[in-house]
N, C-alpha and C positions, 0 to 999 in steps of 0.2 A: 403543585406537587409534580415532581419528575416521574416519568414512567419507569417501571422496573427495567434494569439494564440486561439482566440475564434471567431466564426462566427455565426451570427444569420440569417438563411435563411428566409427572409421575403420579397422577391421582389414583391409578389402579395398582400401584406397586409393580411387582414383577410381571403381572399380567399385561402391562402396557410396554414396559421396557425391560429387556433381559439382563437385569443386574447380575444374575447368577453366571452369566458368561464372562470370560476374560475380557478386559477392556478392548483389546484390538478387534475382537469379534463382535462385541456388543455394539460398538459405535456404527456398525453397518446398518443398524436399525434405528438410528436417531432420526426423529422427525425434523423437518426444516425449522431452524431457529432454536432447537434444543441443544443441550450439551451434556456430556458425562463428566462429572467433577473428578473422576479418577485420572483424567488427563494430567492433573497436577502431580500425580504420584509416579510419573514415568518421564524419561528424558530423551525420547527418540522422535516423537511426532507431535504435531498440533492438528486438532480437528476443528475446521472452521464452521461457521454458522449454517453452511449448506451441507454439512456432513462430510465434507471432503477431508481425507486424511493426507497430511503432508509431512514428509521428512523435514526436520528443522533446517537441514542444509539446503533444501530445495525451495524454501520460502524466499520470495523476492525481498529486497531490503525494506521496501515500504511495508510489506506484510509483516516482516519480522519486527520492525519498529512499532507497528500498530498493535501487535499482540502484547509486546512489553508495556506499551502505554496503557492498553486496555486493562491488563492485570493490575497495574498500579492504581488506575483510576477506580476500578471496581473491586478493590481488595476486600472491602467489608462484605459485599454481596457474595463474592467467591468463597470467603471464609465461612459465612453463615450457611450457605448451601452445602458446603463440604461437611460441616459439623452436623447439619440436619440429616443428610443422607446417611452418614456414618452412624448417627444415633438411631436411625430407623432400621439399622441392620442391612442396608442395601449393599454394603461392602465393608471390608476390614481396612481402616485407615492406616496409611504408612507414614504420613507426616504428622507427628504429634503436635497438638496445639501448644503455643507458648504459654508461659505463666500469665495469669490474668492481672497484669499490672499496667498502668498507663491507660490512655484513651482507647476507645474501640478501634479507631482508625490505626493507631500505632500497633495494637495487638494484631489486627488483621494484616497489616502490611508486613509486620515482622514474620508472620507465618507464611505469607505468600512468597516473600523473598528467601525463604529457607526451603522451598519445595524443589524437588528434582527438576521440574519443568523450568522454573525461573532460572535456576543455576545454569541449565543447558542453553537457554535462550541467550543469556548474557555471555556465556562462553562462545557461542556462535557469533554474536555481535563483535566480541573482542577479536576473534579470528579474522573477521572481515575488515575490521579497522586496521589491523596490522598489514593487510594487503595494500592499504592506501597510504602508507607512510611516505611514499614519494610524491604525494599530491602537492601541487603548487597553485597559486592564485593566477599567475600569468606565465605565458610562454614567450620568453625573449631570446631563447637560445637559437643557434644556427646549426647545431649538430645534435645527434642522438635520436632515439626512438621515443615517440610520445603517443599517448592515448588521450584523445580529447572527446569527452562525452558531451553531447548536446541533449536537448529534450526529446530527440527522436532517434539519433544514431550515435555510435562511437566511431570517430575518425582516427585512424592510425597513421601517424606521420613519421616517415623516415627522412630526417633532414640531412643525413649524410649523403644521400644519393641525388636529389630528393625525390620522394614518391609518396603516394597516399593510397589507402584502401579503407573501406567501411565495413563495419560489422554490427549487426543488431545486438543490443545489449540488455534489453528490458524483459522482465517477467519470465526469465528463463527461456526466451525464444531464441531461435537460431536461424541464421541465413540459410536459404534453400541450398546454396552451394558455397564452397569456399571462395571468399572474395579474392580478387587479384589486384596487384599493384598497378597504379596509374601514375603517369608523370605529374609532379607537382611543380608548376611553373612559378607561382608566387603566392604569398600569404601575408595578410596584415597582422599586426600584433594581436595575439590571442589572449583574451581576458575572460575570467569567469563572470557570468551574467551579462556578457556582451555578445552581439551577433558574430557568428563565425564567418570570416572572409577567406575563402580559398579559391585559387584558380587552378583547375586541372588541365593538363595538356593531353594531346592524343599521342598514341604510341609512335606514330610516324610523322607528326607535325605539332610541334609545341606552340601553344598560343602565347601571345604577349599581351593579351588584354588585361585590364585591371581586375582585381579580385571581385567576386560577386558574393553577396551575403547569403548564407544558408538560412532557411526559414526559421530555425530554432536557435535559441541562445546557448552559450556554453554553460554547462553545469559543473564539470570538473575537469582537471588536467592532471595527468599522471606520467611521470617518467618511467619507461620500461627498461629494466636491466636484462639484457639478452646476450647470449653467446654469439660468436661470429658465425656459427653454423646453424643458427636457429631456423627452423622451417616456418613457412607461412602459417601453417596450422598452429604451431606453438606460439607464434606472435599473436594470432587472433585469440587463442585461449587465454594467454596472459593478459591481454588488453581487456577482455571481458571480465576476468576476475578482478583486475585492478580498479575498474570503473564501477563495479557492481554496487559499492556502498556509497557512491557519490549521491548527494541529496538532490532531488529535483527542485525546481524553482518554488519558493515558498510564497507565491502570490496569494494563496488562500489564507495565509496567516496575517495579511495586512488588513486592518480594519477600515471600514467605510461607514457612511451614514447608516446603512442597513446591515452590513456585515459587522455586527457588534461583537464584543467579547462574550456576551451572553449567547448570541447566536452561534458563534464558533464553538462554545462549550457544548451546546445542544447538538450541533452537527457532529461533534466528535463522538457523542453517544450513539448517534445513528450509524456512524461509520464502523462501530463495533460489529454491526451485522452486515457489512458490505458484501460479503461473499453470498449470503442468502439473497440480498437485493440484486446482486449481479445475475444470479440464476433466474430470478423472477422477471427482471427487465428483459433479459434475452429471451425468456420463454414467451413473452408477449410481444416480441419483435419491435421494441422501441429502438429508434435510431440514435437517441441521445438521452442523457439523464444527468441531473446535478441536484445539489441541495440549495434551495433558494430561501431567503428570509421571507416569512409569511407577510411581513409588513409591506412588501412590494405590491401585494394585492389588497391588503387590508391594513390601512395605516394604524388602526387601533388594536392590532394584534400585539401580543407580548413580544418584546425585543428578542426573546429566546426562541420564538416559534419557528419551526422548520417545515418547509414543503419539499416533497420529492417531485421535482419538475421533470417531466418526460416529454418527448416529442415524437412525432411520427406514428401515433396511435389514434384510433377513433374513440368516440365516447363510450360505446359498449365495452371495448377492450380496456379502457381506462378503469371502469367500475370493477371489472374482473381483477385487474392488477391491484386495485385498492383492497379488495377482499383478501387477496393472497398476501399482501404486505402486512395488513392488520393481523392475519393469522400467524405470520412468521415472527413479527416483532412482539406481539402480545399487547400492543396498544396502537392507537390510530396515528399514522403518519400521513397527512393529507397528500394524495397524489394529484398533481396539477398539470395542466397543459398551458402552452404560451397564451392562448386566448383568455385564460383566467386573469391575465395581467394587462387589461386593455389600455392602461395609461403608461405602460412600460415598453420600450423598444427592445429588440434583441440585444443591443449593446448594453442597455441598462441591466437586463437579466444576467448577462455574462459578467458585468463589472462587479456585481454584488453577490453572486452565487459562488459555491465552492464545489470541487469534485466530490462525489459521494464515495469514491474509491481511493484509498490511500495511495498517494503518488500519482493520482490521475490528473 
């Protein structure tokens, strides 16, 4: 039996959660792991499992995609809790239930896809997709301005001069200062999912050495349409917008002996709560965390069983983290450390585990 995906803690009614307050004020009082179903009736924000309120436009692409996938995957749970809370008089529903015909899944999904939140999420995704219409799989040109996103940085190439600069592109982060152009002396053919080979020169002495690979692979390539008088700030801003929706490497979607389809499905359910887990892992000062198949430590475990594998914490801290994780999720997700897998090397753990954070 699968654990519940979403839980609304309201045993005491209004005495525990202030349903009488408007949604945007009430969510400030959400306990970790809980949610307010009224989020479905508005189109401006998403409230994550740690109680953080995000404007839809400020969600990272991975977070946006994860919210859409979660709502589709848990449509029945969302629909049932919405109807239950509305039926108990906690709030006045704004999205009317559809006619009761078809399967439960069809009715629930039909309702979810007609809510203001769902429509706005897809409108935001469509807007970001239009920004990437100049994406290509390979860069074979010798002219023009290009944004090349890797798993770590976005590189902006000006092949007309030629020159290069870098700009951080992930999770809404920004470089501490505006980057500057550096001479680009050579580059190998650039392909998506291949290592990036660039050779930068110095301002006063160009190097003629062969290109050297950047640590990360290329994720996406975009042509930038700019005017002749575009400033460096405008170039950087356009490059960040253009590469924002580029998908990261899908290594975690590849199945292995232990990373089975059942495990990936269960890991997806855990990732619904990734913001709450992020808060807890950082609170307990763990240096690393991922979702590992339980069969790596117990061969007789279910193929779908998931461990939260953390590193850099002592045993007492581990038990405190376990208690907090159980309280946030509403069910037990085993918290493990590398020594729990005595027959597995670090390479084995890395090969079969998946990031617990979307796009991680």
